[in-house]
C-alpha positions in Angstrom: 196.9 0.1 52.8 198.4 2.3 55.4 196.3 3.4 58.4 198.2 6.7 58.6 195.9 9.7 58.3 195.8 11.4 55.0 197.5 14.9 54.8 195.8 18.0 53.5 197.7 21.1 52.4 195.7 24.3 51.7 197.2 27.4 50.1 195.1 30.5 50.7 195.1 33.6 48.5 193.5 37.0 49.2 191.1 38.2 51.7 190.4 37.3 55.4 187.2 35.6 54.2 189.3 33.1 52.3 191.3 32.5 55.5 188.1 31.7 57.3 186.9 29.5 54.4 190.2 27.5 54.4 189.7 26.8 58.1 186.2 25.5 57.5 187.3 23.4 54.5 190.1 21.8 56.6 187.5 21.1 59.3 185.1 19.5 56.8 187.9 17.3 55.4 189.0 16.5 58.9 185.9 14.3 59.1 187.4 12.3 56.1 190.5 11.6 58.1 192.7 14.4 56.9 195.2 16.2 59.1 197.3 19.3 58.3 200.3 19.0 56.0 203.1 21.5 56.4 203.9 21.6 52.7 202.5 20.4 49.4 205.3 17.8 49.1 203.9 15.8 52.0 200.2 16.1 51.1 197.7 13.6 49.9 195.4 16.4 48.9 196.3 19.9 47.8 193.7 22.7 47.8 194.3 26.1 46.3 191.7 28.5 47.8 191.9 31.3 45.3 191.1 35.0 45.1 190.0 36.9 41.9 190.6 40.4 43.1 194.2 40.9 42.1 195.5 41.3 38.5 196.0 38.1 36.5 194.6 36.1 39.4 193.6 33.1 37.2 197.0 33.0 35.4 198.8 32.9 38.8 196.7 29.9 39.8 197.4 28.1 36.5 201.1 28.8 37.1 200.9 27.4 40.6 199.2 24.3 39.3 201.9 23.8 36.7 204.4 23.5 39.6 202.5 20.4 40.8 203.0 18.3 37.6 206.2 16.7 38.8 204.7 16.0 42.3 201.6 14.5 40.7 203.8 12.2 38.6 205.7 11.1 41.7 202.5 10.5 43.7 199.7 9.3 41.3 197.2 9.1 44.2 197.7 12.8 45.0 194.4 14.8 44.6 194.5 18.4 43.6 191.6 20.8 44.0 190.9 24.5 43.2 188.5 26.4 45.5 187.4 30.0 45.9 186.6 32.8 43.5 188.8 31.8 40.6 187.2 28.3 40.8 183.8 30.0 40.6 184.8 32.2 37.7 186.7 29.6 35.6 184.9 26.4 36.4 185.4 23.7 33.8 188.1 25.7 32.1 190.4 24.9 35.0 190.2 21.2 34.3 190.5 21.7 30.6 193.7 23.7 31.0 195.2 21.7 33.8 194.0 18.0 33.6 195.9 17.2 36.8 193.1 19.0 38.8 190.7 16.5 40.3 188.1 18.8 41.8 186.9 22.4 41.4 184.6 23.9 44.1 183.1 27.4 44.3 183.0 29.5 47.6 179.3 28.7 48.1 179.7 24.9 47.8 182.6 23.9 49.9 180.4 22.3 52.5 180.0 19.5 49.9 183.8 18.8 49.9 183.6 15.5 51.8 181.3 14.0 49.1 183.5 15.6 46.3 186.6 14.1 47.9 185.1 10.6 48.0 184.3 10.9 44.3 187.7 12.2 43.5 189.3 9.2 45.4 187.2 6.9 43.1 188.8 8.5 40.1 186.0 11.0 39.1 186.6 14.6 38.0 184.3 16.7 40.3 183.0 20.2 39.6 180.6 22.2 41.9 180.3 25.9 41.3 176.6 26.1 42.1 174.9 28.7 44.4 173.0 26.1 46.4 169.9 27.0 48.3 170.9 25.3 51.5 173.0 27.2 54.1 176.6 26.0 53.8 177.3 27.0 57.3 174.4 25.0 58.6 175.5 21.9 56.7 179.1 22.1 58.0 179.8 20.1 61.2 180.2 21.9 64.5 183.7 23.3 64.8 186.1 20.9 66.7 187.1 21.8 70.3 190.8 22.0 69.6 192.8 24.8 71.1 192.9 28.1 69.0 195.0 31.2 69.0 193.7 34.3 70.7 192.2 35.8 67.5 189.8 34.4 64.9 187.8 35.4 61.9 184.0 34.7 61.8 182.0 35.1 58.6 178.6 36.7 59.2 177.7 38.0 55.7 178.6 37.0 52.2 178.1 38.3 48.7 177.4 41.7 47.3 174.6 43.6 45.7 176.5 46.8 45.0 177.9 45.8 41.5 180.9 48.2 41.5 182.1 48.5 37.9 185.6 47.1 38.7 184.5 44.1 40.9 183.8 40.4 40.3 182.5 39.6 43.8 178.8 39.7 42.9 179.5 37.1 40.2 181.8 34.9 42.3 180.2 35.1 45.7 176.6 35.9 44.7 174.0 38.1 46.2 174.2 39.4 49.8 173.3 36.8 52.4 173.4 37.2 56.1 173.8 34.3 58.6 171.2 33.9 61.4 172.3 35.6 64.6 171.9 32.5 66.8 174.3 30.5 64.6 176.9 33.3 64.7 176.6 33.5 68.5 177.0 29.7 68.8 180.1 29.7 66.7 181.5 32.7 68.7 181.0 30.9 72.0 182.7 27.8 70.6 185.7 29.9 69.5 185.9 31.5 73.0 185.8 28.1 74.6 188.8 27.2 72.5 190.9 30.2 73.6 189.8 33.0 71.3 189.6 36.4 72.9 189.2 38.6 69.8 186.8 38.0 66.8 186.8 39.8 63.5 183.4 39.7 61.8 183.7 39.2 58.1 181.6 40.1 55.1 182.0 41.4 51.6 179.8 44.2 52.9 179.7 43.3 56.5 177.8 46.4 57.7 175.0 45.4 55.3 174.4 42.5 57.8 170.7 41.8 58.4 170.6 38.3 59.9 167.5 36.7 61.4 167.1 37.2 65.2 164.5 36.0 67.7 162.4 39.2 67.1 163.2 40.0 63.5 166.4 40.8 61.6 169.4 42.3 63.4 171.6 45.0 62.2 175.4 44.6 62.5 175.3 46.9 65.5 172.6 44.8 67.2 174.7 41.7 66.5 177.8 43.4 68.0 175.8 44.1 71.2 174.8 40.4 71.4 178.4 39.4 71.0 179.3 42.0 73.7 177.4 39.7 76.1 179.6 36.7 75.4 181.7 36.0 78.5 185.4 35.7 77.7 185.2 37.6 74.4 187.2 40.7 74.9 187.5 42.3 71.5 185.3 42.7 68.5 186.2 44.0 65.0 184.6 43.9 61.6 185.6 44.2 58.0 184.9 45.2 55.1 182.4 48.0 55.3 180.7 50.0 52.6 180.0 53.8 53.2 176.4 53.5 52.2 175.7 50.9 54.9 177.3 52.8 57.8 174.1 53.2 59.8 173.5 55.4 62.8 173.4 52.6 65.4 176.7 51.2 64.1 178.3 54.7 64.4 176.9 54.9 68.0 178.2 51.5 68.9 181.8 52.7 68.1 181.3 55.3 70.9 179.5 53.1 73.4 180.5 49.5 73.1 183.8 48.9 74.9 184.5 45.6 73.2 184.3 47.2 69.7 187.8 48.3 68.9 188.7 51.8 67.7 189.6 50.7 64.1 187.4 51.0 61.0 188.2 49.9 57.5 186.0 52.0 55.3 187.0 51.9 51.6 186.3 55.0 49.5 188.2 54.0 46.3 188.6 57.5 44.8 188.1 61.2 45.7 186.6 62.3 42.4 182.8 62.3 42.1 183.0 61.6 38.4 185.2 58.5 39.0 183.0 57.4 41.9 180.0 57.6 39.7 181.7 55.6 36.9 182.7 53.0 39.5 179.0 52.8 40.6 180.0 53.5 44.2 176.7 55.3 45.0 178.4 57.8 47.3 180.3 61.0 46.8 183.5 62.3 48.2 181.6 64.9 50.3 179.2 62.3 51.7 182.2 60.1 52.6 184.0 63.0 54.4 180.8 63.9 56.3 180.5 60.2 57.4 184.0 60.2 58.7 183.2 63.3 60.7 180.2 61.6 62.3 182.3 58.5 63.1 185.0 60.6 64.7 182.5 62.5 66.7 181.3 59.3 68.2 184.9 57.9 68.7 187.5 60.7 68.4 190.5 58.3 68.6 189.3 55.8 66.0 191.9 54.8 63.4 190.5 54.9 59.8 191.7 52.5 57.1 190.8 52.6 53.5 191.1 51.2 49.9 192.0 53.1 46.8 192.1 52.3 43.1 194.2 54.6 40.8 194.2 54.7 37.1 190.5 53.7 36.8 189.3 54.1 33.2 188.9 57.8 32.2 190.7 59.1 35.4 192.4 62.4 34.7 195.1 64.1 36.6 192.5 66.4 38.1 190.5 63.3 39.2 193.6 61.8 40.8 194.3 65.1 42.6 190.8 64.9 44.1 191.8 61.6 45.6 195.0 63.1 47.1 192.9 65.9 48.5 190.5 63.5 50.2 193.4 61.5 51.7 194.9 64.7 53.1 191.7 65.6 54.8 190.9 62.1 56.2 194.4 61.2 57.4 194.5 57.4 57.2 196.2 55.2 59.8 196.6 52.5 57.2 195.4 51.9 53.7 195.6 49.6 50.7 196.1 51.1 47.2 196.2 49.4 43.8 196.5 50.3 40.2 193.3 49.4 38.3 193.4 46.2 36.4 190.7 44.8 34.2 188.4 42.0 35.3 186.7 40.2 32.4 183.0 40.5 32.5 182.9 43.7 34.6 181.6 47.0 33.0 184.9 48.9 33.5 186.9 46.3 31.5 185.3 47.5 28.3 186.2 51.2 28.8 189.2 53.2 27.5 192.1 52.5 29.8 194.5 54.9 31.4 198.2 54.9 30.2 199.9 52.3 32.5 202.9 54.5 32.9 200.7 57.4 34.2 198.8 55.0 36.4 202.1 53.7 37.9 203.2 57.3 38.6 199.9 58.1 40.4 200.1 54.9 42.5 203.6 55.8 43.7 202.5 59.3 44.6 199.4 58.1 46.5 201.4 55.4 48.3 204.0 58.0 49.4 201.3 60.1 50.9 199.6 57.1 52.6 202.9 55.9 54.0 203.7 59.3 55.4 200.3 59.5 57.1 200.6 55.9 58.5 204.0 56.8 60.0 202.8 60.1 61.5 199.9 58.3 63.2 202.2 55.5 64.4 204.7 58.1 65.8 201.9 59.9 67.6 201.3 56.7 69.6 204.6 57.1 71.4 204.0 57.9 75.1 200.4 56.7 75.0 198.9 53.7 76.9 197.1 51.1 74.9 195.6 47.7 75.3 197.6 44.9 73.7 196.4 41.3 73.1 199.5 39.2 73.0 199.5 36.6 70.2 202.9 34.9 70.1 206.5 35.1 71.3 208.9 37.4 69.4 212.3 36.5 67.9 214.2 37.7 70.9 214.2 35.9 74.2 211.5 37.2 76.5 209.8 39.2 73.8 206.1 39.0 73.1 204.2 40.2 70.0 200.6 41.4 69.9 198.1 43.9 68.5 197.0 47.1 70.0 193.4 48.3 70.2 194.2 50.2 66.9 195.5 47.1 65.2 199.1 48.2 65.4 201.7 45.4 65.8 203.4 45.9 69.2 206.6 44.3 70.5 207.2 44.1 74.3 210.6 43.1 75.6 211.1 41.3 79.0 207.5 40.3 78.9 206.1 37.7 81.3 202.7 37.5 79.6 201.5 34.6 77.5 199.6 34.3 74.2 196.0 35.3 74.9 196.8 37.7 77.7 195.5 41.3 77.5 197.7 44.0 79.1 198.1 47.7 79.3 201.3 48.8 77.5 203.0 52.2 77.2 204.4 52.8 73.7 208.1 53.8 73.8 209.1 53.9 70.2 207.7 53.7 66.6 209.3 51.5 64.0 208.6 51.1 60.2 205.6 48.8 60.6 205.3 48.3 64.3 205.5 49.8 67.8 207.6 48.9 70.8 206.1 49.1 74.2 206.6 48.3 77.9 204.3 46.7 80.3 202.5 49.0 82.8 202.5 47.4 86.3 
């Protein structure tokens, strides 16, 4: 048998939390002798880390698996696994529909991957979609000390107790759970030692964080202030937030913590109180607008990002117009908007659906407005000085790419800085989805 290390290929779908989870799965299997494969063709194990948020998510996974049939026939020892939220939702059905799958693991059980991989190597079909009592993060090995890029994700909270009528997260990720603060701080320090200068804290409802601290539970704001003390960590972000969990101390931190970047993703989903109630969002358009006012009072230059669903069951043209009115008032720097699609098992799936043609039209009108706002805010950056964390070289010789404080992509020509450097940059032009700048001496 060859002594060459086995190769692992992970394809990641969906949210930043899945990106983080994929990193941790790769690290867990690294202990089994796996190294990264650049493509599925060269892999000894393929993992699809799936997301259940988008329309027909499960069918897309089955379609992807179908493409591996020929590869599996050519390489009988190839192991194929499905992880993430589709794995949690579909479970045994995945193996029934695609017998080539060797293991299925839910998002709360991936710390058990090494044991599952051993069983799969012995020819077993392995399924684990439990919600185990043990802390998966505690069971995972310490992160290796290999060099990292300048930015990283760090999961601090998982699960959701909100039960929005359109969402499967409470069923696939489980109830809200927060990681103890000391473990988060240890992981953050490890990341900084490996070259990370910006950390984005992740959670399904990240601002509902209430992790154990030395003197009781910490809020997200208190955790941010502890991270603020980590030497070498220069920037802190967090996502995704719920309006109902935007507490006073977190609003205050946006105005007083210099490492907390002036960017906030705060989904509202709709501007109609009737639709918000039917979504079980537990906030109103007015309460959201007043919250935005308070946040901007604390940090006037903050860039607000949001999420929107159009064509939700029973949405009328008047309800949709209320969403447009809210967008006009808030003025979003960036936003994500989607046409409602049913998720089996969620309350909204059983309700009368909006005509798809009408929903498409509404989505196009909303996206036109959001695109205009995004471009206006980008254009307003021209002439301003911003901090930029450089991440990688650009396509042109001497060009470097990075992100501004406001999460705008920034290109700088004739740049003598390296990945991981922070610099002051004057914005000189605005492009479709990026800004161009020049270094300030």
